[in-house]
N, C-alpha and C positions, 0 to 999 in steps of 0.2 A: 091488565090496566087498559082503560079505554083511551082513545086518541086524546080526548079532552083532558083526562087525568095526566097523560104523559106530557102534553104540552104545558099544562099548569106546572108540572114538576120542573120542566125545562126553565120556565120563567122564574120559578122560585129559586132555582140554583144560580141562574146567571144574573138575576136582577133586571130591573126595568131600565136598561141603558140604551140611549139613542145615539147611534153613530152617524157621522156625516154621510149623506147620500152619495153613492158612487165610490165609497172608499171602504167597502166591506170585504174583508179577507175571508177565505174559506176557513171554517172551524173543524174540518174533518180530522179524525184521529189518524195516526200512522196506519199504513196498509197492513193487513193481516199477515200476509206471507209474501215471499218472493214471487210465487206463482200469480198472486193477485196483481202485483206490479206488472209482470210480464204480460198478463192477459189484457190489462187496461191499455198498456202501450201498444200492444199488437192491434187491438181494435181501432184505437185512434190513428195509428200509422196507416193501416189499410184503408180506412174510410177517407181520411184526408188525402191520401194518394189517389184513390179512385175518383174523388170529387175535387181534384186539384184545380180544375178550371171553374169551380163554382164558388160564389161568394155569398150564398143565401142560406147558410146553415152555421150552427155552432155545435161543436162536439167537445166534451170534456170528461175527465175521470176524477173521482174522489174529490169532488168540488161541492161546496155547500150551495143549496138553493134556499133562498129566503122568500117566504110567502106570507108574511104577517099582514092581515088586513089593516093593522094600525101602523104598518111600515116600521116595525121595530126589529132590530137584530136579535133581541133577547127572546123572541118567541117565534114559533112556527118556522122551523128550518129542518131541512133534510139534506143528506149528502149521498146521492146515488154513486155507485162505483163507476158507472158509465152512462152518459145520456147524450141525446142528440135533439137539438131544437131546429126546426125548419122555418124558413121564411124570416130569418133574422140576419143581422150583419155578422160576417165572419171576422172576428177580431178577438184579441186576447182580453180576458176578463179575470178579475180577482175572485169573483163569485158570481152566481146568477141571482139577481135581485128581481123578483117578478114584477114589482111595482115600477121598476125602472126599465122594464122590457115589454111595455105595452100589455102587461098581464099574461105574457106567454109562459107556457110550461113545456117541458120536454115532450116531443112527439114519440120518443122511444127511451126507455130506461132499461138498463141491465144491472142486476145485482149479482155479485160473485159470492156464493155461499161460503160460510165457514162455520165451525162448531159454535162460535159465539154469536153469529148474526143470522143463521139460517131461520130460526123461529120468527124473528122480526121481519126478515125479508119475505117469508111466506105468508105472514099475517098482517102485522101493523102497517108495514110499508106498502104492501099490496093494496091495503084498504085506503091508505092516503093517496096513492097514485091513481086509484080508481075513482074515489069520491071527491078528492080535492084538486089534484093536478089534472084529472081527466086525461091522463096520458094514454094514447091509443094503443101502443105496443109495449108490453112489459115482459121481460125475460129474466130468468135466473139460471145460473150455471155454477156447478161445483167442480173445480179443476182437479180435485182429488178423487171424488166418487164418480165424476162425469154425469151427475144428475143435471138434466137440462129440461126446462119447461118454458112455454111461452103462452101469452094471453093477448087477446085483442078486445078492445072495448066495444061492446055491442049493446045499444040501448041502455047505456049507463052501467053495465056490469061486464066484468072480464069473462070472456069465453075462452076455454083452453084451445090452443092451436094443435092441429094434428100433423105429425111428421109425414114427409113424403117418402118415396121409395129409398132415397138416400139417407133418410134419418134427419133431414133438415126441416127447420121451421121458417115459415114465410113472414117477413116483416112488410106489411102493407105500406107503412110509412116510408121506409127506406127503399122499397122496391128491390129488396135483396133477401136471400135466404141466410139464415144463421145455422151453422152446423159444426160438429166437432171434427177437428182435423189434427192428427198427431197430438192429441191430448189437450188441445186448447180450442176455444171457440173462434171460428173464422166466418167471414162473409163469403157468400157465393152468389154469382150472377143468376138471373132468372133461368138461364139455360144450364145451370149447375157447375159453371166454371169457378174455380177458387179465385177470390180477389187477392192478388199478390201484394206483398210489401214492395217498396222501391228496390230493395236488394234482390228479391226474387224476380222482379221485372228485369233488372240488370242481368241477372244470371240467365234468364230465359232469352233475353236479347243476345247475349254472348253465345249461347248455345245455337241460336238460329244463325248467327253470323258464321260460327264454326261449321255448321251443317251446310250453309250456303257455299262456304269456301271449299268444303269437301266435295259438294256437288259440282262446283265449277272445275275443280281439279279432275274429277271423274269424267266430266264432259270433255275436258281437254284431252285426257288420255284416250277416250273413245274416239275423238276426232283424229288423233294421231294414229291410232290403230286402223281407223277407216282409210286414212290417207296411205298408210303402208300397204293395206290390202289392195287398194286401187293401183298403187305403183307395181305391186307384184303381179296383178292381173294384166297391166299394160306390158310388163316385161314378158309375161308368158305369151301374150298375143303376138308380140314382136318375134319371139322365137318360133312360134307356130307359123307365122307368115314367112319367115326366112326358110323354114323347112319346106313349106309348100313351093316356094320359088325354086329350091334345089330340085324339086320334082317336076319342074316346068308347069306348075299349077298357079294360076293367078288367084291370089287370095281374095281379091275384090270381086271375083266372079262366083265365089262360093256362096 
């Protein structure tokens, strides 16, 4: 089925219904599996935590994007599993309505593959994201088979990204790598460091505090031991001086 045929089918099924602007809810179906949910939450959590001081982006998961030239909810809509729009206001939205967002489309899209969606994600959706959305970075990932691929838009066509030595793919739009870690897709910094969740950050901070406490305790023990050695050396020197005096030898002249 071509894009035009699919979109015509959508319109025929849903009817030509115009909803009030700004009040369009997401039409996405339930998530495929628990892993899909965990993956989306993980990506959202990590990116929003990493960019917690930024207000110029919007990230969402399993949310409908409406892009009808006629501004109709009944036609031309897609729901990526995860997407990021840059250069926009960071606020809660019921859906992403392109004609209400200055014509902006996602800078990055990630689809989570499943048996029922993989063909569409690799074919029709890729075509739409390339030709209509003009989304610069497109990735897909299968949390069961660990199939992972990425593409960057070059001269209007998606070019496959090549993994680095760590098996990660670079997102030019986010300035981050994406890679598989413990069975799920994660973000990595340009120098290869895992982008943590808030909980992981808290755990790392706690470990650093505990290590700092252990280092401080060790330093205090070392200082005490050094003080004891100094005292022992002073006592030994005093005994030696006393012995020399018994032998009528002035220790200060030695």
